[in-house]
C-alpha positions as semicolon CSV with decimal commas, in nm:
position;residue;x (nm);y (nm);z (nm)
1;X;1,156;-0,003;5,116
2;X;0,791;-0,031;5,209
3;X;0,523;-0,234;5,059
4;X;0,319;0,042;5,028
5;X;0,638;0,196;4,772
6;X;0,703;-0,122;4,604
7;X;0,371;-0,103;4,506
8;X;0,358;0,252;4,368
9;X;0,659;0,170;4,170
10;X;0,490;-0,141;4,028
11;X;0,185;0,058;3,917
12;X;0,408;0,296;3,765
13;X;0,624;0,059;3,569
14;X;0,310;-0,110;3,399
15;X;0,132;0,209;3,309
16;X;0,479;0,288;3,139
17;X;0,529;-0,060;2,994
18;X;0,078;-0,030;2,902
19;X;0,194;0,314;2,731
20;X;0,447;0,175;2,516
21;X;0,314;-0,128;2,414
22;X;0,036;0,098;2,242
23;X;0,238;0,313;2,116
24;X;0,457;0,029;1,961
25;X;0,087;-0,110;1,819
26;X;-0,030;0,233;1,687
27;X;0,280;0,278;1,482
28;X;0,289;-0,136;1,360
29;X;-0,090;-0,047;1,251
30;X;-0,062;0,295;1,111
31;X;0,272;0,151;0,925
32;X;0,087;-0,127;0,771
33;X;-0,199;0,134;0,532
34;X;0,137;0,269;0,404
35;X;0,223;0,319;0,051
36;X;0,468;0,066;-0,044
37;X;0,711;0,139;-0,322
38;X;0,530;-0,118;-0,606
39;X;0,217;-0,115;-0,771
40;X;-0,046;-0,344;-0,951
41;X;0,054;-0,229;-1,359
42;X;-0,172;-0,297;-1,610
43;X;-0,077;-0,247;-1,966
44;X;-0,359;-0,342;-2,274
45;X;-0,262;-0,288;-2,642
46;X;-0,627;-0,076;-2,635
47;X;-0,750;0,155;-2,406
48;X;-1,105;-0,015;-2,429
49;X;-0,995;-0,348;-2,300
50;X;-0,986;-0,167;-1,960
51;X;-1,379;-0,271;-1,842
52;X;-1,431;-0,163;-1,513
53;X;-1,317;0,215;-1,375
54;X;-0,962;0,113;-1,282
55;X;-0,768;-0,157;-1,386
56;X;-0,989;-0,446;-1,455
57;X;-0,950;-0,579;-1,795
58;X;-0,978;-0,831;-2,065
59;X;-0,684;-0,845;-2,206
60;X;-0,362;-0,731;-2,129
61;X;-0,029;-0,777;-2,238
62;X;0,163;-0,713;-1,879
63;X;-0,033;-0,723;-1,586
64;X;0,197;-0,765;-1,285
65;X;0,304;-0,605;-0,970
66;X;0,624;-0,382;-1,028
67;X;0,804;-0,078;-0,924
68;X;0,581;0,228;-0,949
69;X;0,865;0,454;-1,104
70;X;0,877;0,164;-1,312
71;X;0,499;0,177;-1,428
72;X;0,541;0,543;-1,443
73;X;0,817;0,551;-1,661
74;X;0,599;0,306;-1,891
75;X;0,295;0,526;-1,900
76;X;0,510;0,804;-2,000
77;X;0,671;0,642;-2,272
78;X;0,366;0,442;-2,421
79;X;0,087;0,763;-2,336
80;X;0,260;1,041;-2,278
81;X;0,214;1,055;-1,912
82;X;-0,154;1,020;-1,875
83;X;-0,188;0,914;-1,527
84;X;-0,234;0,594;-1,360
85;X;-0,613;0,599;-1,413
86;X;-0,650;0,678;-1,786
87;X;-0,486;0,595;-2,150
88;X;-0,338;0,244;-2,193
89;X;-0,098;0,171;-1,891
90;X;-0,244;0,241;-1,552
91;X;-0,117;0,142;-1,180
92;X;-0,282;0,118;-0,831
93;X;-0,001;0,184;-0,574
94;X;0,014;-0,087;-0,295
95;X;0,037;-0,045;0,076
96;X;0,238;-0,240;0,310
97;X;0,106;-0,574;0,305
98;X;0,010;-0,859;0,084
99;X;-0,236;-0,898;-0,166
100;X;-0,089;-0,612;-0,389
101;X;-0,187;-0,782;-0,738
102;X;-0,561;-0,688;-0,597
103;X;-0,500;-0,320;-0,551
104;X;-0,735;-0,161;-0,834
105;X;-0,880;-0,441;-0,969
106;X;-1,239;-0,323;-0,995
């Protein structure tokens, strides 16, 4: 095997490895922005306790990170299923990353 063939082999190998690394980075970054199965769930006594556009509130009976399906069940029980941005039960779905307790808090 000549030196030229060895260099071509290494060049192809480095190119393939570079493409694999880029694909792995792409999938890692993309998965960070996927929704998780958790949400920032807020329950208040009166709908007027919400002071912002979404979850910002002045007095809550419950303010915690919980599974989205549990918060939706609370919404159905308390508000007859008015949705994530209306009624006494509101939630913001969290992405696959830190700071879930800050999601939608505006």
